C-alpha positions as a Markdown table, in Angstrom:
| # | Residue | x | y | z |
|---|---|---|---|---|
| 1 | Met | 0.0 | 0.0 | 0.0 |
| 2 | Val | 1.2 | 3.5 | -0.8 |
| 3 | His | 0.1 | 6.7 | 0.8 |
| 4 | Asp | 1.3 | 9.4 | -1.6 |
| 5 | Phe | 2.5 | 9.9 | -5.2 |
| 6 | Asp | 6.2 | 9.6 | -4.4 |
| 7 | Glu | 5.6 | 6.2 | -2.7 |
| 8 | Leu | 3.5 | 5.1 | -5.8 |
| 9 | Met | 6.3 | 6.1 | -8.2 |
| 10 | Thr | 8.9 | 4.2 | -6.1 |
| 11 | Ala | 6.7 | 1.1 | -5.9 |
| 12 | Leu | 6.2 | 1.1 | -9.6 |
| 13 | Lys | 9.9 | 1.7 | -10.4 |
| 14 | Asp | 10.9 | -1.1 | -8.0 |
| 15 | Lys | 8.1 | -3.4 | -9.2 |
| 16 | Asp | 7.0 | -3.6 | -5.5 |
| 17 | Tyr | 3.4 | -4.8 | -5.9 |
| 18 | Glu | 1.5 | -8.0 | -5.4 |
| 19 | Phe | -0.7 | -9.0 | -8.3 |
| 20 | Glu | -2.5 | -11.7 | -6.3 |
| 21 | Lys | -4.2 | -9.0 | -4.2 |
| 22 | Met | -5.6 | -7.1 | -7.2 |
| 23 | Asp | -8.7 | -9.3 | -7.8 |
| 24 | Gly | -10.0 | -8.8 | -4.2 |
| 25 | Phe | -9.4 | -5.0 | -4.4 |
| 26 | Ile | -11.1 | -4.7 | -7.8 |
| 27 | Lys | -14.2 | -6.8 | -6.7 |
| 28 | Lys | -14.5 | -4.7 | -3.5 |
| 29 | Asn | -14.1 | -1.2 | -5.0 |
| 30 | Phe | -15.3 | -1.3 | -8.6 |
| 31 | Lys | -18.9 | -2.2 | -9.7 |
| 32 | Tyr | -18.2 | -2.3 | -13.5 |
| 33 | Thr | -15.1 | -3.9 | -15.0 |
| 34 | Asp | -16.4 | -4.8 | -18.4 |
| 35 | Gly | -14.6 | -2.1 | -20.4 |
| 36 | Lys | -17.8 | -0.2 | -21.2 |
| 37 | Ser | -17.5 | 2.7 | -18.7 |
| 38 | Thr | -17.2 | 5.3 | -21.5 |
| 39 | Asp | -20.3 | 4.0 | -23.1 |
| 40 | Arg | -22.2 | 4.4 | -19.9 |
| 41 | Val | -21.0 | 7.9 | -19.3 |
| 42 | Ile | -22.0 | 8.9 | -22.9 |
| 43 | Asp | -25.4 | 7.2 | -22.5 |
| 44 | Gln | -26.2 | 9.0 | -19.2 |
| 45 | Leu | -24.6 | 12.4 | -19.7 |
| 46 | Ile | -25.2 | 13.0 | -23.4 |
| 47 | Met | -28.1 | 10.7 | -24.4 |
| 48 | Gly | -30.0 | 11.1 | -21.1 |
| 49 | Ile | -30.4 | 7.3 | -20.6 |
| 50 | Glu | -30.5 | 6.3 | -17.0 |
| 51 | Pro | -28.1 | 3.4 | -16.0 |
| 52 | Glu | -29.5 | 0.0 | -15.5 |
| 53 | Asp | -28.7 | -1.7 | -12.2 |
| 54 | Asn | -27.7 | -5.1 | -13.5 |
| 55 | Ser | -24.7 | -5.6 | -11.3 |
| 56 | Ile | -22.2 | -6.4 | -14.1 |
| 57 | Arg | -18.8 | -7.4 | -12.7 |
């Protein structure tokens, strides 16, 4: 875990990260991971289409 930008840059440079923890983090913190976020933003903001709550993960 990093707490600021400098720590993030150091961790990335040193390749100090644990991929096995990513799935749990993603499932906990992100509702949509289907690659269609831009489509949803356009639909809602430009087209006025309300989002469906179909719990895609």
